[in-house]
N, C-alpha and C positions, 0 to 999 in steps of 0.2 A: 468713739471711746478707744483709748490706747490700751492695747492688750499687753499685760506683763509677760515677759519672757519666762520660760519654765525655770531657768536657773535661779530665779528669785523666789520661787515658791515650792521647790522640791522638798521632800521630806528629809529629815536628818539621816535616816538609815540609808545606807548604800549597799547594794548587793552586787558583787562582781559576778557577771554571767559566767557560768562554767564553760570552759573551752575544752573540747575533746580533740586536741590537735595531734596529727601525725607529724613528728618532728623530722625534718629533713634539711640537711645543710647543703647549700649550694654556693659555689664561689665563682668569681669572675675577675678578669684582669681589668675590665673597664666598667664604668658606670652603666647601669641598666635599669630598665623600668620594671616595677613590680606593681601589678594592679590587684588591689584587695577590695572585696565586697562583703558586706554583712547583710545577708538576705533573710528577710522576715516573712512569715506567713501566719495569719490569724483570721478567724471568722468574725472578728469585731472591727468595725471602722474606728479609726483613731483620731483624736484631736491634738494630742501633745506627746512629746517624748524628749528625753534628755540623756545624753551619753557622751562617752569619750573613747578615743582610740589612742593607745600608747604604742611607741615604736622606738627603735634604737637610734643613737646619735648619727649613725652613718646613713640614715634614711632622710631624704628631703621631700616634702610634699610638693608635688607639681600641680595637681588639680584635685578638686573634690566635687562630687555630685551627690544628690539625695533623691530618694523616692524613685529610683530607676529612671531619673530625668523626665518623669511624667509631670504634667501640669495638674493642678488641683483647682476645684471650684471654691472660691472664698467670697461670701457676700454677693452671690450671683454674678461674680466675675471670675475670669480665669487668671490664676497667678502663674508666674514663670516656674519652670521645673525646680530650680534651686531656691525654694522658698524658706529653707532652713538657715539659721544663723550659725556661723562659726563663732562661738562665744570666745574662744581663746585657742591659739595655736603657738605653743612655745615649749621648749625643754622636752621634746619628744612626746608631746601630748596634743591631740586635736580634740577640742571640746565642741559639741554642737547641741542645739536645742530648738524646739519649735512649739508654739502654743497658739491654738485657735479656739474660738468659742463654739465651733461646730466640728463635727467629725468629718474631716476632709481627706483623710488618708485611708485608702482601701488596699489591704494586703491579702485579700482572699486568694489571689494568685500570687505565689511567691515573688516578692519584689525586693530589690536592693534598697534597704533603708539608707545606706551610705556606701559610696564607692570612692576609694582614694587611689590615685596614681602616685607612686613613689619613685624617685630616682635613688638608687642604692649604689653606694660606693664600696665595692668589695663584697665580702661574703654576706649572705642572708639566709635565714631559716624561716620557714612558714610560721613557726611559733613565736617569732619576734613581734608579730602584730597582734594586739589583743584589744578587744572591744568590751567595754563595761556599759551596760544600760542601767541608769539610775531610776528612771521613771518612764512609764509607757501606759497611757490611759486614754479613755474617751470621756465625753461629757457625763455619761451615766455613772462611771466609776471613779470620778475625780475625788470624791470624798471617801469612798470605800476602799480604794486601792488600785493597784495596777492590773492591766489586762495581760493575760498570759499569751505567749506566742512561741513559735518554734523558729529556729534559725539555722542557717548554714553559713560557714565562713569559707570564702572562695578566694584562692590566690592564683592568679594567672590562669583562670578558667578551671582550676581543679579544686574540688571540695576537700578541704583539709580538716574541717571540724564541724560538728553539729551538736545541737542541744536544745534545751527548753528554758524559757524564762517564765517562771511562775512564782514570782516574788510574793505577791499578795495572796495567792491561792495554791499553796504547795501540794494540795491533794489532787489538783486537776492537771490534765495534760492536753496538748494540742495535737490531735492525730492528723496525719496526712493519709487520706484514703484514696486508693486508685481502683476504679471499677473497670473490668474488662467484660464485654458482652458482644453478642451478635444481634444486629437489628437490620432488617431489610437486606439480609445476606451480606452485610458489611461488618467487619470487625471494628468496634469502637472502644475508645478509652475515655473515661471521665474521672477527673481528680477534684477533690474538695478537701477543705480543712474543717475540723470540728473539735471544739473544746468541751471537755467533760471529765467528771470524776469516774465515770463508768469504766470498767476494766475488761468487760467481755468484748472481744474483737467482733464476734458475730452480731451482738446486739448493736454495737456501734455502726457496723456495716449496714444493718437493716434500717436503722434510723435515718441514714443519709443516702440510701440507695435511690437511683433514678426510678421514676415511676414508669415502668414498661408494660404497656397493655396492648400488645400486638394482636392482630386478628388471628394470627397463625400459631402463636406460642404462649405458654404460661412460663413466667420467669420466677425463679426463687433463689435464695441464698442458702447454701448448705454449709455445715461445719467444715467439710473437706475443701470447700471453695474459698475459705478465708485463711490467709497466712499473715503473720506479723514479722516485721523486720526491725532494724535499729531505729532509735529515736522516735518510737511510737508511730511507725509507718504500718499501714494495713493494705494488703493487696487482696482484691476480691474478684474471683471469677464467677460471674453470675450464670447459673445453669438455666437451661430452658428445655421444655418438652412440648410436644405437639398439643395444641388446644383442640378439644373435641366439642362439637355442638350437637345438641339433641334435635332430632327431626321427629315431629309428631304427625300422625295421620288419623284424623277423626278422633282426637283425644288420646290415642294410644301411642306409646313410644315406639317409633319404627327403628331407631338406631342412633348411635353417636358417631359423628363423622368429622374429619379434619376440614379446615377451611378450604374451599374451592374443590372439594371432592365431588365426583359425579355420582348422583343417586338416582335410581330408577324405581318408580312405584307402579306396579301392575295391578289392574283390576279385571274381574271376570267380564264386566260389562262396561259399556261406554258411560263415562261420568264427566262432570265438570270438576276440575281441580281448582281450588280457591285458596289464595293467600292474601291476607290482610283485606278480606272482603272483595277481592278482585278475582275474576275468572281468568286464570293464567293459561289454561289448556283444557281442551275437550278431547277425550279419547279413552282407550283402554290402558294406555301406558303414558306416564309422565316422567320425563328425565330433566334434571336440573342440577345446578352447581350450588353447593352449600355456601352461603355467605354469612351465616349466623344461625341462632336458634330459629328453626322453621316450623311453623304450625300450619298444616295443610288440611283443609276440609274438602270433602267430596259431596256432590249433590247431583240431581238430575241434569242431564246434558242440556246445554243451551245452544242457540244457533251459531254464535261466534264469541270469541273472547272479548272482554271489555278493553277499552282504551284506558290506560292508567299510567301513573308514575308515582313512585314513593321513595323515601330515603330512610335509612336506619344507621345509627352510630354503631360501628363494628369494634372500634378500639381506639386507644390513644397512647401516646408516648410522651413522657415528661422528662426532659434532660435538664442539665444545669441551667440553661438560659434559653430553652426552646420547648414549645408545646406543639405537638403534631397530632392531628386528629385523623381518623380513618372512618369514612362513611361510605356505605354501599348504596348507590342509586340504581333503581330498577324501573324500567318502563316498557310499555308495549303499545303499538299503534300501527294501524294499516298505513302503508306508504310512508315509512319512517324516513325522516330527514336528518334530525339531530336530537340530542338530549343533553341536559346539563343540570347545574345546580345554581340557584340564586340564594344569596345569603346577606345578612345584615346583623348589626348588634341591637336590633329592635324588631318586634313582630312586623310582618309585611302583610298587605292585603293582596288577594288573588289578582285583582285587576292590575295593580302596579307590577307584580311579578310577570304577568303575561305581557305587559307593555315593554318591560326591560328585556325579557327573553326574545321578543320579536325585534327589538332594536339592536341588541348585541348578538352578532351572528358569527364572529370569528371563532374558529375551533382551536382547541388546545391552548387557550389563553384566558386570562381573567381581566375583565373590563367592568368599569362602573357604568350602570345604566342611569338614565335621567330621572327615574322614578323612585330612587331610594335604595336600590339593591346593587350588589356586586354579582356579576354573572360569569360563570365558567361554563364553556361549551366543550363537552367531551369530544374526542376524536373517534369514539366507537362508531362503527358503521355496519357491523354484522351482529345478528342475534346469537346467543349461546345455544346450548343443546335444548334448553327449555323453550326456545322461541322468544325469550325475553332479551332486551338490551340492558346490559349492566356495566358499571364501571366503579372503581374505587376512587373516591375523591379524598385527597390528603392535604388539606390546608394546614399551614403551620405559622406560628408567630414567634419572633425573636423577642427577647426581653420579657420574661415572664411577669415581672412586677408591673410593667406598664399595662398589661392586659388582665391582671388579676380580677378586677371588678367587672369585666365584660361577660355578657351572655350572648351567644351567637345563635341565630335561627337559620337553619338550612332547609331549602325547599327544592324538591326535584321537579323537573319539567321535561316534557317531550314535545317535539314539533314535527308535524307531518309535512309532506311535500307541498301542500297548499298553504303552509304558513300558520295553520291552526296550532295553538299552544294549549297543552293540557298540564295543569299544575296540581300537585298533590297538596290538599288543603292543610294537612297536619305537618308541621316542620319537625326536624330533629333538633332538639334544643340542647346546647352544650354550654355549661357554666365553667369558665376557666378556673374560678375559685375552687370548685369541686374537684377539678383535675389536679390542682396544686395542693389540695388538702392532704 
C-alpha cells in the first residue's frame, strides 16, 4: 500500500514554532559554511512530521540530513538515514515531511530532526534561519492532534534558541530532567524527558527517578535537591543516607547496623548460634558481618556447625536501561574449595544444579552448564569473621523492556575439596517486572 506523504493530509492550521534566538551578526569576506540543526526531544515515538526552514537569499543549501543520520526500522527492514522527503526547496524555503504507518522515530535522546549545511555569501545572523513545524504526531495521536516536544536550535555547534512545541496540548510541557547521584561510590548522571501538565518540579522528579535500592544506602529526593532552569529543565541531586538493618537475637532487637558492619554477640554459656535454620557457630561469642536483616536464634551447643549454603536478595538498582541486582550468598563447609551461584529464568531441581556446579569450575566468570543453569563461581577463598564464606553477587541486564517479563531463580552452592556440592534448596526469586514497577 502506498503511504501518502504528510503534505497531503496536514491540517489547515499552521503554528509557527516560537524561536528564542540570540541575535548576533557576523560578516565575512568570503563564502563560508553555516551548519544549522533543529534538535528535538520527546518521550513519545513518532510516525510523521511536516515542517519547513526559511533562510535569506544569500544562503545556498549544500546538504540536508534528517533524524541525526540514524536509520529507522520500517516494516521489519532498515531504511537509510535520510528517509525524509524534501518536498520543496525554492525561494529561501526548504520544506520536508515524512509519514509512516508505525512509530519509527525515537527522540527520547535529543536528536537532530533536520540538519542543513548552508554556504553563505557575506554577512549572516543566527536569527536568519527559522524552522516552522506544522505537524508532529504518532499513530495514537493522528486524529486527536500533535505530540508535544522540546527543541533546541543549534548554529555551528552553539545553541542559539530553545522552546516547546505544544500545538495541540498548550497546557502540557516536555521537561528535560537530569538526575545526579552516587552509586557504588561512582558519580552518575541520568537524563530523561517527560511530558506532563504537572507543574511541581519535585513531583515530576519523583515520578521519573531511577529506582535505586542499594544495600548500603537509602535514596530520596528533597525539595532542596530539585532546581529548575530555562525551557522546563529540571536538575535533581538525589540525596542518600546510610541504610540500617535490624539484628534480632532470640526474637529481641539487638540493634540496627549499617551494611557490612561487624557485630559481636556474647553469651554467658556456650550455645549454638543459628541463622536460617543452620548452625553457623558454636561458642560463647559470635562475630559476623551484617548483610541484611539478621534473625539469630540460640540453642544448646552441638558437636560441629552444619554444612550449608543460602542466598538472599539484598538490593537492586534500576536505571534508564539497566537493571542490577545485589544478592548475598553465604556458605560454610569443612575443607572449603569454592562457592557460587547457579541461576535460570525457570525453577531448577537440585540434581541439575549439583551437576552444573560440578561441571563449571572456572572462578570469577559466568558460564552455562549443560543441565539448564548458568553458573558463577566466586573468587572468595577465606572465611569472614563469623567463619562463613560470603560474597555479593551482582548480575545485571541491559535493555529493561527485553527482560520485563522474566523471573529469575538464584541458588547458592558450596563445593568442598572432594568435589561434593551442597545446594540451598530455596532460591532467591527476582521478578524484573516488580523491579521496574
